[in-house]
DOLO-760963 format. One record per residue (C-alpha): residue number from 0; x, y, z. Coordinates in steps of 0.25 Angstrom, whole numbers, always signed. Example, Ala and Ser with C-alpha at 12.3 -4.5 7.8 and 13.67 -1.06 7.14 Angstrom:
BEGIN
SITE   num      px      py      pz
SITE     0     +49     -18     +31
SITE     1     +55      -4     +29
***
This chain:
BEGIN
SITE   num      px      py      pz
SITE     0     +69    +103     +71
SITE     1     +56    +100     +63
SITE     2     +52     +85     +61
SITE     3     +52     +80     +47
SITE     4     +42     +69     +45
SITE     5     +38     +61     +34
SITE     6     +22     +60     +33
SITE     7     +14     +51     +26
SITE     8      -1     +53     +24
SITE     9     -12     +49     +14
SITE    10      -8     +59      +4
SITE    11      +7     +55      +4
SITE    12     +20     +58     +11
SITE    13     +26     +71     +16
SITE    14     +36     +77     +24
SITE    15     +32     +85     +37
SITE    16     +41     +94     +46
SITE    17     +35     +97     +59
SITE    18     +42    +104     +72
SITE    19     +43     +95     +84
SITE    20     +36    +107     +92
SITE    21     +24    +107     +83
SITE    22     +11    +103     +88
SITE    23      +4     +90     +85
SITE    24      -7     +98     +79
SITE    25      +2    +105     +70
SITE    26      +9     +92     +66
SITE    27      -4     +85     +63
SITE    28      -8     +98     +54
SITE    29      +5     +96     +46
SITE    30      +2     +81     +45
SITE    31     -12     +85     +39
SITE    32      -5     +94     +29
SITE    33      +5     +83     +24
SITE    34      -5     +72     +24
SITE    35     -19     +77     +22
SITE    36     -24     +70     +35
SITE    37     -31     +79     +44
SITE    38     -25     +81     +58
SITE    39     -37     +75     +65
SITE    40     -37     +63     +56
SITE    41     -22     +60     +56
SITE    42     -16     +47     +61
SITE    43      +0     +47     +61
SITE    44      +9     +35     +61
SITE    45     +24     +35     +62
SITE    46     +36     +27     +68
SITE    47     +39     +13     +65
SITE    48     +31      +5     +66
SITE    49     +22     +16     +63
SITE    50     +13     +20     +75
SITE    51      +1     +30     +77
SITE    52      +7     +44     +81
SITE    53      +0     +48     +94
SITE    54      -4     +63     +94
SITE    55      -5     +69    +108
SITE    56     -19     +74    +111
SITE    57     -13     +89    +113
SITE    58     -12     +94     +98
SITE    59      -2    +104    +104
SITE    60      +8     +93    +107
SITE    61     +21     +94     +99
SITE    62     +25     +85     +88
SITE    63     +38     +81     +96
SITE    64     +28     +74    +106
SITE    65     +24     +64     +94
SITE    66     +38     +58     +94
SITE    67     +40     +59     +79
SITE    68     +54     +63     +74
SITE    69     +59     +69     +61
SITE    70     +59     +59     +50
SITE    71     +48     +51     +55
SITE    72     +37     +46     +45
SITE    73     +22     +48     +49
SITE    74     +10     +42     +42
SITE    75      -3     +50     +43
SITE    76     -17     +43     +40
SITE    77     -31     +47     +43
SITE    78     -38     +42     +55
SITE    79     -47     +29     +53
SITE    80     -60     +33     +46
SITE    81     -56     +47     +42
SITE    82     -58     +51     +28
SITE    83     -49     +58     +18
SITE    84     -52     +72     +13
SITE    85     -62     +73      +2
SITE    86     -51     +76      -9
SITE    87     -43     +64      -5
SITE    88     -56     +56      -6
SITE    89     -59     +61     -19
SITE    90     -46     +59     -26
SITE    91     -43     +47     -35
SITE    92     -37     +35     -27
SITE    93     -22     +35     -26
SITE    94     -14     +22     -25
SITE    95     -16     +12     -14
SITE    96      -9      +9      -3
SITE    97      -5     +11      +5
SITE    98     -10     +17      +1
SITE    99     -21     +24      -1
SITE   100     -30     +30     -12
SITE   101     -34     +45     -13
SITE   102     -49     +43     -15
SITE   103     -51     +30      -6
SITE   104     -39     +34      +1
SITE   105     -44     +38     +15
SITE   106     -44     +23     +17
SITE   107     -28     +22     +14
SITE   108     -26     +32     +25
SITE   109     -30     +22     +35
SITE   110     -18     +14     +32
SITE   111     -11     +20     +44
SITE   112     -19     +13     +54
SITE   113     -11      +0     +56
SITE   114      -2      -8     +65
SITE   115      +9     -18     +62
SITE   116      +1     -29     +70
SITE   117      +1     -43     +63
SITE   118     +12     -40     +53
SITE   119     +25     -48     +52
SITE   120     +38     -41     +56
SITE   121     +42     -38     +42
SITE   122     +28     -33     +38
SITE   123     +28     -24     +51
SITE   124     +42     -19     +48
SITE   125     +39     -16     +33
SITE   126     +26      -9     +35
SITE   127     +32      +0     +46
SITE   128     +44      +3     +37
SITE   129     +34      +7     +26
SITE   130     +26     +17     +36
SITE   131     +39     +23     +41
SITE   132     +42     +27     +27
SITE   133     +28     +33     +25
SITE   134     +22     +23     +16
SITE   135      +7     +20     +16
SITE   136      +1      +8     +21
SITE   137      -1      -3     +12
SITE   138     -11     -14     +15
SITE   139     -13     -16     +30
SITE   140     -25     -24     +36
SITE   141     -36     -15     +41
SITE   142     -38     -22     +53
SITE   143     -24     -21     +59
SITE   144     -19      -6     +60
SITE   145      -6      -6     +53
SITE   146      +4      +5     +50
SITE   147      +4     +12     +36
SITE   148     +14      +6     +28
SITE   149     +17      -7     +22
SITE   150     +29     -13     +15
SITE   151     +28     -28     +15
SITE   152     +40     -35     +19
SITE   153     +48     -41      +7
SITE   154     +41     -54      +2
SITE   155     +45     -59     -12
SITE   156     +32     -67     -14
SITE   157     +23     -56      -9
SITE   158     +26     -48     -21
SITE   159     +15     -38     -25
SITE   160     +15     -34     -39
SITE   161     +27     -41     -43
SITE   162     +36     -42     -32
SITE   163     +32     -36     -19
SITE   164     +22     -39      -8
SITE   165     +11     -31      -4
SITE   166      +4     -24     -11
SITE   167     +12      +2      -5
SITE   168      +3     +10      -5
SITE   169      +8     +17      -2
SITE   170     +19     +20     -10
SITE   171     +11     +14      -6
SITE   172      +5     +11      -3
SITE   173      -1     +14     -14
SITE   174     -10     +26     -14
SITE   175      -1     +38     -14
SITE   176      -5     +52     -16
SITE   177      -5     +55     -31
SITE   178      -5     +41     -35
SITE   179     -11     +38     -49
SITE   180     -23     +29     -48
SITE   181     -28     +28     -63
SITE   182     -25     +28     -78
SITE   183     -34     +30     -89
SITE   184     -36     +20    -100
SITE   185     -38     +24    -115
SITE   186     -52     +19    -114
SITE   187     -56     +29    -103
SITE   188     -56     +19     -92
SITE   189     -45     +20     -81
SITE   190     -35     +11     -73
SITE   191     -37     +14     -59
SITE   192     -30     +10     -46
SITE   193     -41      +6     -36
SITE   194     -36      +7     -22
SITE   195     -36      -5     -13
SITE   196     -36      -4      +2
SITE   197     -22      -6     +10
SITE   198     -26     -18     +19
SITE   199     -15     -28     +16
SITE   200     -24     -34      +5
SITE   201     -23     -24      -6
SITE   202     -18     -34     -16
SITE   203     -30     -43     -13
SITE   204     -40     -32     -13
SITE   205     -35     -26     -26
SITE   206     -37     -40     -33
SITE   207     -51     -41     -27
SITE   208     -54     -27     -33
SITE   209     -49     -30     -47
SITE   210     -56     -44     -47
SITE   211     -68     -41     -39
SITE   212     -69     -26     -36
SITE   213     -68     -29     -21
SITE   214     -58     -24     -12
SITE   215     -62     -34      -1
SITE   216     -57     -47      -7
SITE   217     -43     -49      +0
SITE   218     -48     -60     +10
SITE   219     -54     -69      -1
SITE   220     -42     -66     -10
SITE   221     -32     -70      +1
SITE   222     -39     -83      +3
SITE   223     -39     -86     -12
SITE   224     -24     -84     -12
SITE   225     -22     -93      +1
SITE   226     -31    -103      -6
SITE   227     -23    -103     -19
SITE   228     -10    -106     -11
SITE   229     -16    -117      -3
SITE   230     -21    -123     -15
SITE   231      -8    -124     -22
SITE   232      +3    -124     -12
SITE   233     +13    -129     -22
SITE   234     +12    -117     -31
SITE   235     +10    -107     -19
SITE   236     +22    -113     -10
SITE   237     +31    -107      +0
SITE   238     +41    -103     -10
SITE   239     +31     -94     -18
SITE   240     +23     -89      -6
SITE   241     +34     -86      +4
SITE   242     +28     -95     +15
SITE   243     +20    -108     +16
SITE   244      +7    -108      +8
SITE   245      -1    -110     +21
SITE   246      +6     -99     +28
SITE   247      +5     -90     +15
SITE   248     -10     -93     +15
SITE   249     -12     -88     +29
SITE   250      -3     -76     +26
SITE   251     -11     -72     +14
SITE   252     -24     -73     +21
SITE   253     -19     -63     +31
SITE   254     -25     -49     +28
SITE   255     -13     -42     +31
SITE   256      -4     -49     +21
SITE   257      -1     -43      +7
SITE   258      -2     -50      -7
SITE   259      +7     -50     -18
SITE   260     +11     -57     -31
SITE   261      +7     -71     -26
SITE   262      -7     -67     -22
SITE   263      -9     -60     -35
SITE   264      -5     -72     -43
SITE   265     -15     -81     -34
SITE   266     -25     -71     -36
SITE   267     -24     -70     -51
SITE   268     -26     -85     -52
SITE   269     -37     -86     -43
SITE   270     -45     -74     -50
SITE   271     -42     -78     -63
SITE   272     -36     -65     -67
SITE   273     -22     -59     -70
SITE   274     -19     -48     -59
SITE   275     -10     -37     -64
SITE   276      -2     -30     -53
SITE   277      +5     -17     -56
SITE   278     +17     -13     -48
SITE   279     +18      +2     -46
SITE   280     +33      +2     -42
SITE   281     +38      -7     -53
SITE   282     +27      -5     -63
SITE   283     +26     -19     -65
SITE   284     +13     -26     -69
SITE   285     +13     -41     -65
SITE   286      +1     -49     -70
SITE   287      -2     -61     -61
SITE   288     -10     -73     -68
SITE   289      -4     -68     -82
SITE   290      -2     -82     -87
SITE   291     -14     -88     -81
SITE   292     -23     -86     -93
SITE   293     -32     -75     -86
SITE   294     -41     -66     -95
SITE   295     -42     -55     -85
SITE   296     -33     -46     -77
SITE   297     -34     -37     -65
SITE   298     -24     -26     -59
SITE   299     -18     -22     -46
SITE   300      -7     -12     -43
SITE   301      +4     -12     -32
SITE   302     +12      -1     -27
SITE   303     +22      -8     -18
SITE   304     +13     -10      -6
SITE   305      -2     -10     -11
SITE   306     -10     -16     -22
SITE   307     -22      -8     -28
SITE   308     -32     -12     -39
SITE   309     -32      -8     -53
SITE   310     -45      -6     -61
SITE   311     -50      +0     -74
SITE   312     -60     +11     -70
SITE   313     -71     +15     -80
SITE   314     -66     +30     -79
SITE   315     -57     +39     -71
SITE   316     -64     +39     -57
SITE   317     -74     +28     -60
SITE   318     -79     +21     -48
SITE   319     -73      +7     -45
SITE   320     -86      +0     -48
SITE   321     -83      +3     -63
SITE   322     -69      -3     -62
SITE   323     -64     -14     -71
SITE   324     -54     -22     -65
SITE   325     -52     -34     -74
SITE   326     -46     -33     -88
SITE   327     -42     -43     -98
SITE   328     -28     -49     -98
SITE   329     -25     -45    -112
SITE   330     -30     -36    -123
SITE   331     -31     -20    -125
SITE   332     -40     -18    -113
SITE   333     -29     -26    -104
SITE   334     -18     -18    -110
SITE   335     -25      -5    -108
SITE   336     -28      -7     -94
SITE   337     -14     -13     -91
SITE   338      -8      -1     -97
SITE   339     -16      +8     -88
SITE   340     -13      +0     -75
SITE   341      +2      +1     -79
SITE   342      +1     +16     -82
SITE   343      -6     +18     -68
SITE   344      +5     +10     -62
SITE   345     +16     +18     -69
SITE   346      +9     +31     -63
SITE   347      +9     +26     -49
SITE   348     +24     +22     -51
SITE   349     +27     +36     -56
SITE   350     +20     +41     -44
SITE   351     +28     +32     -35
SITE   352     +16     +25     -29
SITE   353     +23     +13     -25
SITE   354     +32      +8     -14
SITE   355     +46      +3     -17
SITE   356     +49      -5      -4
SITE   357     +62     -11      -9
SITE   358     +69      +2     -12
SITE   359     +65     +13      -3
SITE   360     +76     +19      +5
SITE   361     +75     +19     +20
SITE   362     +83     +24     +32
SITE   363     +83     +19     +46
SITE   364     +79     +30     +55
SITE   365     +87     +23     +66
SITE   366    +101     +20     +61
SITE   367     +99     +28     +48
SITE   368    +103     +16     +38
SITE   369     +98     +17     +24
SITE   370     +89      +6     +19
SITE   371     +83      +2      +6
SITE   372     +69      -4      +5
SITE   373     +60     -11     +15
SITE   374     +68     -24     +15
SITE   375     +81     -17     +21
SITE   376     +72      -9     +31
SITE   377     +65     -21     +36
SITE   378     +79     -28     +38
SITE   379     +85     -16     +44
SITE   380     +73     -15     +54
SITE   381     +74     -29     +58
SITE   382     +89     -29     +60
SITE   383     +89     -16     +68
SITE   384     +75     -13     +73
SITE   385     +75      +1     +67
SITE   386     +62      +4     +61
SITE   387     +62     +19     +57
SITE   388     +64     +20     +42
SITE   389     +64     +32     +33
SITE   390     +64     +33     +18
SITE   391     +74     +41     +12
***
């Protein structure tokens, strides 16, 4: 009986059927057809936690020798250093995340080269659950190879836009095939989504881009947040932070940790600008620092797992060097840009370029019990040790 597999690649998700007796060479050709990743450049991960699939040296060996089973989810990425085909590179950037962009998106394909080392139990489990569902990798530190996927454990304070932690691309991760990336404004300028690397610091680097046109400011901005918390432990207390201020400061300076609403609030105050955060799933736009009397505003966008920057390009396809990232907090220009940003968010929502980690439905591959959302899956895995989930 043919194996039915869920396959996730840089161009999206597909279902693949292959006979167990088929050769590995035939299997890799099918993967190339479904994902756009040439056979010689493929790295394939599966299982839970996700592990690199070891292909035998003999390309005539059968698919059955790989140990995969019908219903498994596989993630296909390009070998490190390989470059996407020219058409993909020429395309306009898609969403982030996880995700990846179409133009700069060759970088997104490297998300699969990661391990779970150094994460908490909850983080390990959540990320592995995400990968088992074929999600793209959200922010993972470049130095420690970790698996493609990333749903942060539920944390009330780590709320991204309004109420969630880390930054999807996927879904997720943010950049998915066909994701809208720009909306024209009446004056000929364009609200555009600028892709931020998935390296666990997307929130900080998105803020760095819209305030200083740099994607390399995460360490400095993490330190800014730690300093602000230590300077006022009464305001930033354990009840707000979810941990003692000193512990929080050590935590937020760790490049593998994600930021959310607390960090956006502190950065808005430090930078003296409002930060508008657009949430693709809920269509909310939360403005941090709105009552602080700031005169300027910057914008970021969140897909459930990942943050990207929003800018105003001089024209469609204009280079980033011409981006305007700071707009007035009020007036016709502000209203026009905010309307464009809302329209872009709505288009991404209509294209389902977000990850709803609270409500997706899962089935345990061991006991076949139905589960709803990441929280139930995490609890079930901890109680039973079952870690093979599929979405239905």
